[in-house]
C-alpha positions in Angstrom: 0.0 0.0 0.0 2.8 2.4 1.0 4.7 1.8 -2.3 1.6 2.5 -4.4 1.0 5.7 -2.4 4.5 6.9 -3.0 4.2 6.2 -6.7 1.0 8.1 -6.8 2.4 11.4 -5.5 6.1 11.1 -6.6 6.2 8.7 -9.5 8.6 5.7 -9.9 12.1 5.7 -8.5 11.3 7.2 -5.1 10.5 5.6 -1.8 9.1 6.9 1.5 12.6 7.3 3.0 13.6 9.6 0.1 10.5 11.7 0.4 11.0 12.2 4.2 14.6 13.1 3.4 13.4 15.9 1.1 11.3 17.3 4.0 14.3 16.9 6.3 16.5 18.9 3.9 14.1 21.7 3.3 13.5 22.1 7.1 17.2 22.1 7.7 17.8 24.8 5.1 15.0 26.9 6.6 16.3 26.6 10.1 19.9 27.1 9.1 18.9 30.3 7.3 16.7 31.6 10.2 19.6 31.0 12.7 22.1 32.7 10.2 19.8 35.7 10.1 19.7 35.8 13.9 23.5 35.6 14.2 23.9 38.3 11.6 21.6 40.6 13.6 23.8 39.9 16.7 26.9 40.9 14.8 28.5 37.5 14.7 28.3 37.2 10.9 30.0 40.0 8.8 29.6 41.2 5.3 26.5 40.5 3.3 24.0 37.7 4.0 21.5 36.6 1.4 18.9 34.1 2.8 17.1 31.3 0.8 13.8 31.2 2.8 10.9 30.2 0.5 13.0 28.7 -2.3 14.0 25.4 -0.6 12.0 23.2 -3.0 14.0 24.4 -5.9 17.4 23.4 -4.4 16.3 20.2 -2.9 14.2 19.0 -5.9 16.8 19.9 -8.5 20.0 18.7 -6.7 18.4 15.4 -5.9 18.6 14.5 -9.5 22.4 14.8 -9.7 24.8 11.9 -9.7 27.8 12.0 -7.3 30.2 13.0 -10.1 28.0 15.8 -11.5 28.8 19.4 -10.8 26.9 22.3 -9.2 27.6 26.0 -9.6 25.5 28.9 -8.4 25.2 32.5 -7.3 25.7 34.1 -3.9 22.4 33.0 -2.3 24.1 29.7 -1.9 23.6 28.2 1.5 20.5 26.1 0.5 22.3 24.5 -2.5 25.3 23.6 -0.3 23.1 21.9 2.3 21.1 20.1 -0.4 24.3 18.9 -2.0 25.5 17.4 1.3 28.1 19.9 2.5 28.8 19.6 6.3 26.4 22.0 8.1 29.0 22.6 10.9 31.6 23.7 8.5 29.0 25.8 6.6 28.1 27.7 9.8 31.8 28.0 10.7 32.4 29.6 7.3 29.7 32.2 8.0 31.4 33.1 11.3 34.8 33.4 9.5 36.4 30.5 11.4 39.4 28.4 10.4 37.2 25.3 10.3 34.9 26.7 7.7 34.5 25.0 4.3 36.7 27.8 2.8 38.8 28.2 6.0 36.7 31.2 6.9 37.9 33.2 3.8 34.9 33.0 1.5 32.0 33.8 3.8 28.4 33.6 2.9 28.7 34.2 -0.8 31.4 31.7 -1.6 30.5 28.2 -0.3 32.7 25.8 -2.2 33.6 22.1 -1.9 35.3 20.4 -4.8 34.9 16.9 -3.2 31.1 17.2 -3.5 31.2 19.0 -6.9 30.0 22.2 -5.3 31.9 24.8 -7.3 30.5 28.0 -5.7 29.0 30.5 -4.7 29.9 33.4 -7.1 29.3 37.0 -6.2 29.1 38.6 -9.7 25.6 38.4 -11.1 25.7 36.0 -14.1 29.5 35.8 -13.9 29.4 32.1 -13.3 27.3 31.2 -16.3 30.3 31.2 -18.7 32.1 29.1 -16.1 29.3 26.5 -16.2 29.8 26.4 -20.0 33.5 25.9 -19.5 32.9 23.0 -17.1 30.5 21.4 -19.5 33.0 21.8 -22.3 35.7 20.1 -20.1 33.3 17.3 -19.3 32.8 16.6 -23.0 36.5 17.0 -23.9 37.7 14.7 -21.1 34.8 12.2 -21.6 33.7 12.5 -17.9 29.9 12.5 -18.6 29.4 15.1 -16.0 26.2 17.2 -16.0 26.6 20.8 -14.8 23.6 22.2 -12.9 23.8 26.0 -13.0 21.5 28.1 -10.7 20.9 31.8 -11.2 18.2 34.4 -10.7 15.9 36.2 -13.1 18.0 39.3 -12.8 20.9 37.5 -14.4 19.0 37.0 -17.7 19.4 40.6 -18.6 23.2 40.4 -18.4 25.4 39.9 -21.4 27.1 36.9 -19.8 23.8 35.1 -19.9 23.3 35.4 -23.6 27.0 34.6 -24.4 26.8 31.5 -22.2 23.6 30.2 -23.8 24.9 30.8 -27.3 28.2 29.0 -26.6 26.5 26.2 -24.7 24.3 25.4 -27.7 27.1 25.8 -30.2 29.3 23.5 -28.3 26.5 21.2 -27.2 27.7 21.1 -23.6 25.8 19.1 -20.8 24.7 22.1 -18.8 21.2 22.5 -17.2 20.6 26.2 -16.8 18.1 26.7 -13.9 16.7 30.2 -13.6 15.0 30.8 -10.2 12.5 33.5 -11.0 11.5 34.9 -7.7 10.0 38.0 -9.3 12.7 40.4 -8.1 16.3 41.3 -8.9 17.4 42.9 -5.7 14.6 45.5 -5.2 13.5 45.7 -8.8 10.4 43.8 -10.0 10.9 41.7 -13.1 8.4 43.6 -15.1 10.5 46.8 -14.6 13.7 45.1 -15.7 13.0 42.6 -18.4 11.3 43.2 -21.7 10.4 39.5 -21.7 8.4 38.5 -18.6 8.6 34.7 -19.1 12.3 33.7 -18.6 11.6 30.4 -20.3 11.3 32.3 -23.6 14.8 33.6 -23.4 16.2 30.2 -24.3 14.4 30.0 -27.7 16.7 32.3 -29.7 19.5 29.8 -29.0 17.5 26.7 -29.9 17.7 25.4 -26.3 14.8 23.3 -25.1 13.1 24.9 -22.1 10.4 24.3 -19.5 8.6 26.3 -16.8 7.9 24.6 -13.5 6.3 25.4 -10.1 9.2 26.1 -7.8 7.1 25.8 -4.7 6.6 22.1 -5.4 9.7 20.0 -4.6 8.5 17.0 -6.6 7.6 19.1 -9.7 11.1 20.6 -9.6 12.6 17.2 -9.3 10.6 15.8 -12.2 11.5 18.6 -14.5 15.1 18.7 -13.6 15.4 14.9 -14.0 14.3 15.2 -17.6 16.7 18.1 -18.2 19.6 16.2 -16.6 18.8 13.1 -18.7 18.7 15.3 -21.9 22.2 16.7 -21.1 23.7 13.4 -20.1 22.6 11.8 -23.4 24.7 14.3 -25.2 21.8 16.4 -26.5 23.3 19.6 -25.2 22.0 22.2 -22.7 18.5 22.5 -21.2 16.8 25.6 -19.7 14.5 25.5 -16.7 12.5 28.5 -15.3 11.5 27.7 -11.7 8.8 30.0 -10.4 9.5 30.7 -6.8 9.6 33.5 -4.1 11.9 34.6 -1.4 10.2 35.3 1.9 13.0 37.5 3.2 14.6 40.6 1.5 17.3 40.5 -1.0 19.8 40.5 1.8 19.7 41.2 5.5 20.3 44.9 4.7 17.1 45.1 2.6 14.1 46.8 4.3 11.8 45.3 1.6 9.9 48.5 1.0 9.3 47.7 -2.6 7.0 44.7 -2.0 3.3 44.7 -1.1 2.6 42.9 2.2 -0.4 41.2 0.7 1.8 39.7 -2.1 4.2 38.3 0.4 1.4 36.8 2.5 -0.1 35.3 -0.6 3.1 33.5 -1.5 3.6 32.4 2.1 0.4 30.5 1.8 2.3 28.4 -0.8 5.2 27.7 1.6 7.0 24.7 -0.1 7.7 23.1 3.3 4.2 23.3 4.6 2.6 22.2 1.3 4.9 19.2 1.0 4.4 18.2 4.7 0.6 18.4 4.3 0.8 16.3 1.2 2.8 13.6 2.9 0.4 13.7 5.9 -2.7 13.4 3.6 -1.2 10.3 1.9 -0.3 8.8 5.3 3.4 8.9 4.5 4.2 11.1 7.5 3.1 10.4 11.0 3.1 12.9 13.9 5.9 10.9 15.4 8.0 11.0 12.3 7.4 14.8 11.9 8.4 15.3 15.5 11.6 13.3 14.9 12.5 15.3 11.8 11.8 18.6 13.6 14.0 17.5 16.5 16.9 16.2 14.3 17.0 19.4 12.2 16.9 21.6 15.4 19.8 19.6 16.9 21.8 19.9 13.7 21.5 23.7 13.7 22.3 23.9 17.4 25.4 21.8 17.0 26.5 23.8 14.0 26.4 27.0 16.0 28.2 25.4 18.9 30.9 24.1 16.5 31.3 27.4 14.8 31.5 29.5 17.9 34.0 27.2 19.5 36.2 27.0 16.4 39.4 29.1 16.2 39.8 32.2 14.1 42.2 31.8 11.2 45.8 32.7 12.3 47.3 35.8 10.9 50.2 33.7 9.7 47.8 32.1 7.1 47.1 35.5 5.6 49.2 34.9 2.5 48.3 31.2 2.1 46.0 29.9 -0.7 46.5 33.0 -2.9 48.2 31.2 -5.7 47.7 27.6 -6.8 50.6 25.2 -6.3 52.5 24.5 -9.5 
């Protein structure tokens, strides 16, 4: 009975354990971000901090389709992708606090999460600047016969940048295995998409380059997974790039410095009614795939992981000044 219920809501290839893990990942991302915002407000995190609240289904659904040897590259709102890819939460929090035990030894901070061992290649701060890098990674995959798919996340604001158009053109020309995933959260910083883009549907921007494209509900983790799975399969077969427009919404401002005066409160509340975590949890409960005891366990586990991450980060040492000139140049 359970297997048929899982197949009914998620299709073939998934089991109950995987579905509950999706919920676990989304909750962990949300709680990690909430705690990060709290620590930033208390002055324990420096620089800029861009939180992912509301967009969790996009990261979890899409990244779940990748194989271990595939690559992931993204923009500066990167904590959610890192957690979904399996980066150590303790070391992620330590990175935010600038500690030596951070994933980048405390030198990258919020916008530059990076872990080569897991194929997480950033965290890039320049809007759209990582799209040509994704094409280069895809070209290298083809050249070296690695059969790696490159999943490249970016926001709607990046599609108005020259890098975007150059990257899509070369990706199609070279037939590279890149899945371009545009998270359209309706705003580029504080500017609404209809004030910045002559084309409102980002999915249409792939057409001039002959790249197949699809639009998907980014508040539905299983819908994102299904669409990304098809896109990844397309790229892995050698059929070239694929473009996804994931419709989503960030519940917080562009960054912690954003007073969010440009958004109507009614709009925010309307989108919060579609909270991807709540919707998915209710769906699992309705299909008897999530019991109160299981939910309580997931809530407790994710709380404990965040508490431990903060403890680990706060007790970790600062990078010594003697390391100031280390890791500037690559070893020959």
